[in-house]
Phi, psi and omega in degrees: 000142177304125186290340173296323184297314181296318179293324176291316180297321176295319176296314181299315184277336181260290182299314191284293186255357169053066177301129181246160181300135182090345183283161173250128187241121177273116172260118183250097193243136177230126182039055179246136182302149173302325180300321181293319181295315179302317179294322175295310185300313178300318178292321175292314178301316184297336173275003176077028180244179183239136178260136177235138198234134169230124183251130178230166180232124176309317183294316181289323180293329178295317181294321175299318176301313180303319188259350193291135169283165174298322175299316176295320178294322177292318179296316180300315187293316179299319183295320189284322175302313180303318179294309185298335177292343179266357184260163176244335183225153178221125177233123180243126174238116193240117171247157178204134175275354181211105184287348182258017187305329183258016186292338181256015175277123180310146184297323183296319183289323175297321179297324176295319178296308180306316182291317176299326188270354183300317176295329177292316181289320177303317183291317184293321183286322189264336186247342180248160167281130186218155171210143183230137176209164177270164174244145187280082178275175183293325176302315174302311178299324173300314179304318182283358183058041177232161172294158179301317180292317181293326181291316178305312176307308179303315188297311186284332169297316177295309189285342177254019178300155176282087182299348177292338178299339177283347200293314181294317179293320182293318178300321178291320181290320178297319178296317175300315184292319180308325184259006184267141173258291194263135175241139171225137181238130180231148177174183175306117176077010189223125166211104193226138178226151176192174177250148169236020181299133179077359180254128188290135173269141187240127174276140184229100184238044178101010183275324186243326178236143168233121006287172182219183180133069180205159163235130184235162169207207178215150173286149161309129197307312184263018186261352190278126174220152180106206188225143172225139175247128177261124187261002180263129175291154187213159174234130176230125185048043177079009182249129180270140177228146179234135176052068177279137169234132181236141176241133189245150168216121183048043172092344185262144170283114185254345173212146183211139176217146169227142185296105173078007184217029186302319182301317180297316183303309176305318179301317177298316181288340173267014177303319176196177181300320181291345181286345176263011176240159183264133184252352184204136170235128187211146178248131186258149188205021180291121189286340180273352183247116187237350180214155184280152172227023178058038170227113195291326179299334174271308192297324179292345180257011183302137174304127180080014182255170168217158170232147183223109206248108173295138171113212192303136167276152174281152182296331182289332179224073192267115175264011182087358182284128183236136182196160176278340183250162177211098189244104175284116175248134199244131171245119179267129183247017176286162183303326175302332183248023171101355176071186183162171183227149171233123183250128173239120180047054177066016173249129179283112182257340177215133176228136179048039177080005183244127178288133185253000184251146181293138184106280177304333181299345174283357172263000175289147191303318180297329177286318181289341179271354181298000000 
């Protein structure tokens, strides 16, 4: 068996969800090699736990999504929720040979699917130990503009990183964010202000996403004012977007534009009332990820980036915003992407992607790569 598979399985079952003896672990795998599934099952069994498997295909799932009635969606959601209520851990490995597979599913149907699956996703996120990651397919390598071999090497290097190296810097950044009131973000096309007062900061060092490397919180819901331009390309429900700009007044998105795709952007923001408010603010710092590849699990961790997320807030940092969507949009502030500044209570804490204050500076790329 490929040693990378064993190493990744050990990290997912040990560091991420910490599988314990007697637990039940739900494996949700899509276009993932049999060897990786076997590595996970072996690791789970070695820990005295039981593995339970669901295999899906993006192409087949698309067909089901296109033709599913409301009754079918509700039945599928009920059945999956029933199963997950018997689990202790959830590990999802998601591969896809076509990242645009869902691009022709009508927006209204996607909204129905999202609504039906909401209780399932809420239970998984709030009640189970869970971790989610992508699988390095040839299509994924193409997104990253790399050869398949080079991308696989990069993928396993990033995904099996020693995440304990983040601990000291993350703790310092969390402490700083927990006592901060006013935040201001400046950069090309961006001048944004909001408050995070009273909202808990959460450290992310490989527990829920692989790869990882961020500390997040949420803005006070009605405190956001100004404009932000996201310079990382993104995909949402199979639709591609480049350079999204959002304008806020008293927390609400009052204007939105996307290069060549504004109509689709507005449709997403009109999903429900909460889609026009922000549910997450996060600073990313994974030293091995430096450029976007249209995959949010990687892009939101880019060293020197931030994401500012329309939609649902997380329970751990709940600002009261409720929505069917949670869309992580990324702004990279390193010099190669135009630079930028992050201010906490009128103190410049990060410039051009580098932390300037003691403690969080241990999350700077040069420090982590020593």
